[in-house]
N, C-alpha and C positions, 0 to 999 in steps of 0.2 A: 289211392295214396291221397294224403292229406299236409298241409304245411301246419305242420304240430310242434313249430318250434316256435319257444315265447320271443317275441318281439324285442328283446333288451341286450342284447347283441354291442358289445363295444368295444372289444379288442379290433387291433387293426393289420394282424397276422393273421393272412388270408388261410390257414391251415386250421386256427385254432378251432372250436369249437362253437362258440359266443364271438365270431368274425362279423364284424359290423356291415359286412358289403353282404352278409346273405339277403338273397332274395328268395327264395321258395326252398322248401323242403319237403323232400320225397320219400320218406322212409329211413335207408341209408345214405341217400343221393339228396345234395343238395346242389341247386346254381346260385353263383353269391357273381357280385361283379369284382375285378380285379381292384387292389387298389387307385390304378390311377385312371379307372375309368374306361378302358380300352377294351375293354370286351369282359366274357362271360366266364367265369371258370364252372365247368361239371364237373363235380367235385364229389366223391364214394369216403364216406367213414368209415377209421380204423378202428383197431379194438382201443379200447380207454388206454389213457395214460396214467402211470400214478400220478397220484395226489391232482388228477384233474381230469376234464371232460377228453371225450374218444375226440382227435386231431381228423384229418383231410385232407386225403392224396387230392389230385388233380389229374385225374389221365387225359381230359381233355378240354380244351377251350374253342368258343367262337364268337363270332360277332354278329351275328343274323341269327332269326328266331328260325330260319328254316334248318340252320344248324345246332341248334338245341334238341328241334324236331328230331333230326335224324343221329341225335346222341341220347336220347329220348329212348329210342326205337332200339335203339344199338346195343345200352344197357338196362334200359327197366321192362320194355317191352312196347303193345300197339301204341301210340300216341294219345295223348286227353286234351278236353278243351281245355287245359290248366294252361298251358302256352302261351294261346290263344289272344290272353290279353299283351305278352309282349312285343315291341315293337317290331318292326323288320329289322333293323338294322339297330345297335346296340350304339349311342349317342353318350358323348362322353361325359360323366358326371349325372348320366339320369342310368338306377337303376332298374327303374319298371316302366 
């Protein structure tokens, strides 16, 4: 799995396919920063909406890299080194 989403996101809605807070896309999953910069959102893509891209649901969220690793294991599978570049804890206003 790789980061396969173009980095031209501009939408302010956390569920939007082109949400500007997106940090990493992993197939149908992505990690984004909430609009207030307080936590990472672990999101899964829904089916495409009429007239637009597919929206995202947020099954969980966390503030630590360990939390992201736990969510990755639970929803995607064994951890990868892809989360190693994230800070131990999210800092307000810092995406990654």
